[in-house]
C-alpha positions as CSV (number, residue, x, y, z in Angstrom):
1,X,-89.5,88.5,-95.8
2,X,-89.8,91.9,-97.4
3,X,-86.8,94.0,-97.9
4,X,-88.7,96.8,-96.2
5,X,-88.8,94.9,-93.0
6,X,-85.1,94.3,-93.1
7,X,-84.4,97.9,-93.9
8,X,-86.7,99.1,-91.0
9,X,-84.6,97.0,-88.7
10,X,-81.4,98.6,-89.9
11,X,-82.9,102.1,-89.6
12,X,-83.6,101.3,-85.9
13,X,-80.0,100.3,-85.4
14,X,-78.8,103.5,-87.0
15,X,-81.0,105.6,-84.7
16,X,-83.3,107.0,-87.3
17,X,-86.4,106.1,-85.3
18,X,-85.2,108.2,-82.4
19,X,-85.0,111.2,-84.7
20,X,-88.7,110.8,-85.5
21,X,-89.9,110.1,-82.0
22,X,-92.7,112.7,-82.2
23,X,-94.0,111.1,-85.4
24,X,-93.9,107.7,-83.7
25,X,-95.9,109.1,-80.8
26,X,-98.5,110.4,-83.1
27,X,-99.0,107.1,-84.8
28,X,-99.2,105.2,-81.6
29,X,-101.7,107.6,-80.1
30,X,-104.0,107.2,-83.1
31,X,-103.8,103.4,-82.8
32,X,-104.7,103.6,-79.1
33,X,-107.6,105.9,-79.8
34,X,-109.1,103.7,-82.6
35,X,-108.6,100.5,-80.6
36,X,-110.4,102.0,-77.6
37,X,-113.2,103.3,-79.9
38,X,-113.7,99.9,-81.5
39,X,-113.3,97.6,-78.5
40,X,-113.6,99.6,-75.3
41,X,-111.0,101.0,-72.9
42,X,-110.3,97.8,-71.0
43,X,-107.2,96.1,-72.5
44,X,-108.2,92.8,-70.8
45,X,-111.1,92.5,-73.1
46,X,-109.7,94.4,-76.1
47,X,-106.7,92.6,-77.8
48,X,-106.1,95.4,-80.2
49,X,-105.8,97.9,-77.4
50,X,-103.5,95.5,-75.5
51,X,-101.2,95.4,-78.5
52,X,-101.3,99.2,-78.9
53,X,-100.4,99.6,-75.2
54,X,-97.4,97.3,-75.5
55,X,-96.2,99.4,-78.5
56,X,-96.7,102.5,-76.4
57,X,-94.5,101.2,-73.6
58,X,-91.9,100.1,-76.1
59,X,-91.8,103.7,-77.4
60,X,-91.9,105.2,-73.9
61,X,-95.2,107.0,-74.5
62,X,-96.1,109.0,-71.3
63,X,-98.9,107.4,-69.2
64,X,-101.0,110.5,-69.2
65,X,-100.8,110.7,-73.0
66,X,-101.9,107.1,-73.2
67,X,-104.8,107.7,-70.8
68,X,-106.0,110.7,-72.8
69,X,-105.9,108.7,-76.0
70,X,-108.0,105.9,-74.4
71,X,-110.6,108.4,-73.1
72,X,-110.8,110.0,-76.5
73,X,-111.5,106.6,-78.0
74,X,-114.2,105.8,-75.5
75,X,-115.8,109.2,-75.8
76,X,-114.9,110.4,-72.3
77,X,-112.9,113.2,-73.8
78,X,-113.6,115.0,-77.1
79,X,-111.3,113.9,-79.9
80,X,-110.9,113.4,-83.6
81,X,-113.0,111.0,-85.6
82,X,-110.4,108.8,-87.2
83,X,-111.0,106.4,-90.1
84,X,-108.7,103.7,-91.4
85,X,-107.9,103.5,-95.2
86,X,-105.7,101.1,-97.2
87,X,-104.2,102.7,-100.3
88,X,-102.6,100.4,-102.9
89,X,-100.1,101.2,-105.6
90,X,-96.7,100.6,-107.1
91,X,-93.3,102.1,-106.6
92,X,-90.1,102.1,-108.7
93,X,-89.2,98.7,-110.2
94,X,-92.9,97.6,-110.2
95,X,-92.8,97.0,-106.4
96,X,-96.3,96.7,-104.9
97,X,-97.1,99.0,-102.0
98,X,-99.8,98.8,-99.3
99,X,-100.2,102.1,-97.4
100,X,-102.2,101.9,-94.1
101,X,-103.6,105.3,-93.2
102,X,-105.4,106.6,-90.1
103,X,-106.9,110.0,-90.8
104,X,-109.5,112.5,-89.6
105,X,-109.7,114.0,-93.1
106,X,-109.4,111.8,-96.1
107,X,-109.7,114.9,-98.4
108,X,-106.4,116.0,-97.0
109,X,-104.6,112.7,-96.8
110,X,-105.4,111.2,-100.2
111,X,-103.9,114.1,-102.2
112,X,-100.8,114.1,-99.9
113,X,-100.2,110.4,-100.4
114,X,-100.8,110.7,-104.2
115,X,-98.4,113.6,-104.4
116,X,-95.6,111.7,-102.6
117,X,-96.2,108.7,-104.8
118,X,-96.0,110.8,-108.0
119,X,-93.0,112.8,-107.0
120,X,-91.0,109.7,-105.9
121,X,-91.6,107.5,-108.9
122,X,-94.7,105.6,-107.8
123,X,-98.4,105.7,-108.5
124,X,-101.6,104.9,-106.7
125,X,-103.9,102.3,-108.1
126,X,-107.5,101.0,-107.7
127,X,-108.6,99.0,-104.7
128,X,-107.4,95.4,-105.1
129,X,-104.5,96.2,-107.5
130,X,-101.8,95.2,-105.0
131,X,-103.4,93.6,-101.9
132,X,-103.7,90.3,-103.6
133,X,-99.9,90.1,-103.7
134,X,-99.8,90.0,-99.8
135,X,-101.2,87.8,-97.1
136,X,-102.8,89.1,-93.9
137,X,-101.0,87.6,-91.0
138,X,-100.5,88.1,-87.3
139,X,-96.9,89.1,-86.3
140,X,-95.0,89.0,-83.1
141,X,-91.6,90.6,-82.8
142,X,-89.0,89.4,-80.2
143,X,-85.5,90.8,-79.7
144,X,-82.9,88.2,-80.8
145,X,-80.4,89.0,-78.0
146,X,-79.9,85.8,-75.9
147,X,-82.7,83.9,-77.7
148,X,-82.1,80.5,-79.1
149,X,-83.9,80.2,-82.4
150,X,-84.6,76.5,-82.2
151,X,-86.1,76.9,-78.7
152,X,-88.2,79.8,-79.7
153,X,-89.3,78.0,-82.8
154,X,-90.5,75.0,-80.7
155,X,-92.4,77.3,-78.3
156,X,-94.0,79.3,-81.1
157,X,-95.1,76.2,-83.1
158,X,-96.5,74.6,-79.9
159,X,-98.5,77.8,-79.4
160,X,-99.9,77.6,-82.9
161,X,-97.5,79.8,-84.9
162,X,-96.9,79.2,-88.6
163,X,-93.3,80.2,-88.8
164,X,-90.4,82.0,-87.1
165,X,-88.0,84.2,-89.2
166,X,-84.6,85.6,-88.1
167,X,-84.9,89.2,-89.2
168,X,-81.5,91.0,-88.6
169,X,-81.5,91.3,-84.8
170,X,-85.1,90.3,-84.0
171,X,-87.3,87.3,-84.5
172,X,-90.5,87.6,-86.4
173,X,-93.1,85.0,-85.4
174,X,-96.0,84.6,-87.9
175,X,-99.4,83.3,-87.2
176,X,-103.0,83.4,-88.4
177,X,-104.6,86.7,-87.4
178,X,-107.3,84.8,-85.4
179,X,-104.5,82.8,-83.6
180,X,-102.4,85.9,-82.7
181,X,-103.5,86.3,-79.1
182,X,-103.1,82.6,-78.3
183,X,-99.7,82.5,-79.9
184,X,-98.6,85.6,-78.0
185,X,-99.8,84.1,-74.7
186,X,-98.0,80.9,-75.4
187,X,-94.7,82.6,-76.3
188,X,-94.8,84.8,-73.2
189,X,-95.8,81.8,-71.1
190,X,-92.6,80.1,-72.3
191,X,-90.5,83.1,-71.0
192,X,-90.0,85.2,-74.1
193,X,-90.5,89.0,-74.0
194,X,-92.7,90.3,-76.8
195,X,-91.5,93.7,-78.2
196,X,-94.4,94.3,-80.5
197,X,-97.3,92.4,-82.0
198,X,-100.3,92.9,-84.3
199,X,-101.7,92.2,-87.8
200,X,-99.4,92.8,-90.7
201,X,-99.2,92.2,-94.5
202,X,-96.6,89.6,-95.7
203,X,-95.7,89.6,-99.4
204,X,-96.5,86.4,-101.3
205,X,-93.3,86.8,-103.3
206,X,-90.7,89.5,-103.6
207,X,-89.0,91.6,-106.4
208,X,-85.2,92.1,-106.2
209,X,-84.2,95.7,-106.4
210,X,-80.7,97.3,-106.3
211,X,-78.8,100.5,-107.2
212,X,-80.7,103.6,-108.1
213,X,-84.0,101.8,-108.1
214,X,-83.5,100.6,-104.5
215,X,-82.5,104.1,-103.4
216,X,-85.5,105.7,-105.0
217,X,-87.9,103.1,-103.6
218,X,-86.6,103.6,-100.1
219,X,-86.8,107.4,-100.3
220,X,-90.4,106.9,-101.4
221,X,-91.2,104.6,-98.5
222,X,-89.5,106.9,-96.0
223,X,-91.3,110.0,-97.3
224,X,-94.6,108.2,-97.0
225,X,-93.8,107.1,-93.4
226,X,-93.0,110.8,-92.6
227,X,-96.7,111.6,-93.1
228,X,-98.4,111.6,-89.7
229,X,-101.5,110.0,-91.2
230,X,-99.5,107.0,-92.6
231,X,-99.4,104.2,-90.0
232,X,-97.5,101.6,-92.0
233,X,-96.1,100.9,-95.5
234,X,-95.7,97.4,-96.8
235,X,-93.7,96.5,-99.9
236,X,-92.9,93.3,-101.8
237,X,-89.2,94.0,-102.6
238,X,-86.0,92.2,-101.7
239,X,-82.5,93.6,-101.1
240,X,-79.4,91.4,-101.4
241,X,-77.0,91.3,-98.5
242,X,-74.5,93.4,-100.5
243,X,-77.2,96.0,-101.2
244,X,-78.2,96.1,-97.6
245,X,-74.6,96.6,-96.5
246,X,-74.2,99.4,-99.0
247,X,-77.4,101.2,-98.0
248,X,-76.7,100.8,-94.2
249,X,-73.3,102.4,-94.7
250,X,-74.6,105.5,-96.2
């Protein structure tokens, strides 16, 4: 479990996500558009679009906005030509970073990401410099309220999941990317409400960070996430419970 995942959960509890609602909308709209472009506008036959629509509902994205994003993806409406890029690099403390970007202009986005990395104590690297430190997995998130972990674990494993992790107020179900849809269907069939799902990057091992290094690293990640073109940032660091409590109280 990466420290970034735990910190993201705490930020949601503190309401930081609400303050960036517009940016969340932008990221979700881009994902819907790309999903529709790649797999068509019917969610029944397009698992990626189905996952994007679930995320849109979770973030209260208006239906007309969702419909326009789908039509832009299928070509029914004129829209931007997005491409997906994975940047790799390192942050303070030698923490590996994977930065997933969706952009209509890589000549704009690449310098912006590089500038943030440089100003915040990180640096971009060559392709492959950091990705080997992570595993590509399918992820399903379920709110922990009223959920018995042992029962969820049993249902998830029966559906083909690899693991279930208690992640500060939500359960993270991990599965092979190819098994993600089957696991989601099995979990929902067992009566559990899926909040969000899709592919993710899981660190193979983590680096403990604390104090000024932790603060600088989190500022770097948050600044990257503020960029409208950055969809996700993954990092292989770990925060102690004491450090989490200190940062959450700030």
